[in-house]
N, C-alpha and C positions, 0 to 999 in steps of 0.2 A: 424508497419507498416513502409514500407522501406522509406528512404529518398533520394530524387534524389541528384545526384553528379553535382554541379553546380560552385563549386570553382573556382576560378582563379588560374593561376599558382603561385600568391604570397602568396594566402592564403593557398593553398597548402604547400606550402615550410614553411610556419609559423607554421602550425599545426604540421607539421612532426619534425621540430624544436624544439617544446616544448616536443611534444612526447620524443624525444631522449634525451633532458634535463633533463625530468621526469625521464626516466631510468637509467641515468647516477647518478640522485640523490639517486634514491632506491639502486644503487650498491653501492655505497658509503655509505649508511646507513647499509647496509646488512654486507660489509666487515668491516666496523668499529663497528658492533654489537649494534647498536642503532636501527636496524631495530623492529618494533613493532611484535607480534607473528604471528598477519594476512597476515603482509607483506612477513615474512619469510616462513609461509606455502604456501603462494600462488607461490612463486618463485621456492620453494623447489618443488611443484608438478609438475610446469612448467619445470623446468630443469630434473625431474627424467619422464616426461611424463605420468603424474599420471593424466590421463583424467577424471578419476572418480572422482578424487578429485578438480579439475579443475570444471567440469562440475556441482558439487554438492555444490559449491562456488558460482557459477553463478547462479543456481537456488535460493540459498537462498538469495543471493542479488538482483534478480528480484523478490521473492517474497516479501521482504522487501519494496522493490519500489513500487510495484503495490497495495499490502495491503495498505500502507501508503497513497498512492495517492487516491486509491478509498475512505479512510475513510475521507479525506480532502475534497474530491470531494462530498461525502455523506453530510456531515454537511454544505457545501456550497450550495446542493440542498433542503435540510430542511430550511435553511435559506431563500434561494429564495424565497420557495415556502408558506413560512411564516407558516410552519407546526408546530402545536405547541402541541406535546403529552405532558402528566403530566411526563412522565419521559421515557427516553431511556437508554437502556443497550446494550453492544455489548459483542459478542466474536469472537476474530479473530482467524483464523487458516491458514494453508498453501495456501490455493486457495480461500477463502471465508470469510465473515463476516456475523455472524449471528446478526441480529437487533432484540430486544425485546422490544416495546413500549406498555404504558400503557397510554390510552386515555380517556377522560370523557365518560361515557354513552352516547350511539348514537350520537356520534362525526363522523358522516361519512364525513366530510370534512377534518377530521386532517388524518382519515384512508386513504382517496385516496390521499392526498398530500403524506402521507410516501410511499405509494406502487409506486406512481409516480416518487417519488425519486428515490427509488430503482431500478426502471425500467431503468430510465437515466443512473443510474450507471452500471445496467448489460448492457445496448445496449452498452455502451463505451468499457466497459473490457473483455466482453465474450469471443472474440475473442483470448485472452491471456490466457483464462481458470480460469478466475476469476471472482466471483459473488457475490452479497449479498442476503440473504434471511431475509424476515422481518414477525416477527411474532406480531400482535397487539391483546391485550387485553383490554377490558372495566375496569374502576376502581372497578365496583361491582361484576367483576367475580372474585377478592379477589386473582389474580394469581400474585406473585412477580418472577421477573427474575431468571431462575435457577443461583445456586449457583456459576456456573464458568463464567457468565456474570459479565462484568465490567461496574458499573454504569457511565453513559456518563453525564447524569445530570437529576435532578429530579424538582419537582415545576414547570415544564413547563419552566424553565431557561435553555435556550441553549446558 
């Protein structure tokens, strides 16, 4: 979502001064050979007008930002709603989080809380192309999370 521009002249001047200082610092690092690979690659792509590499880098960084933000927000939503599944496993990808929860048998309250937590996250991030999908199974179903999922917690301890 766009941010409105309401800075004063002095704030604008300070921001640009910081940006220029940062660029000069990067220039010194590159020229002296101490810049890390990511920094060298970024500036190399920019100097060579390699828009594919620049866009790919921005996409990777935005994906990392949104997925990590979604994950943090999802955990906060689960805690806020006091949802207590027996276990929760996750699989992260480029645009989504897959959640696999195991609940006690007939625990409709926990199921509803988990679905509402996912709905809150989806409402916040869907415009950016990111979402969470939740699968809930009951303990007696005897289904474990698929192997590609990572266990976030078990024994009801988040």
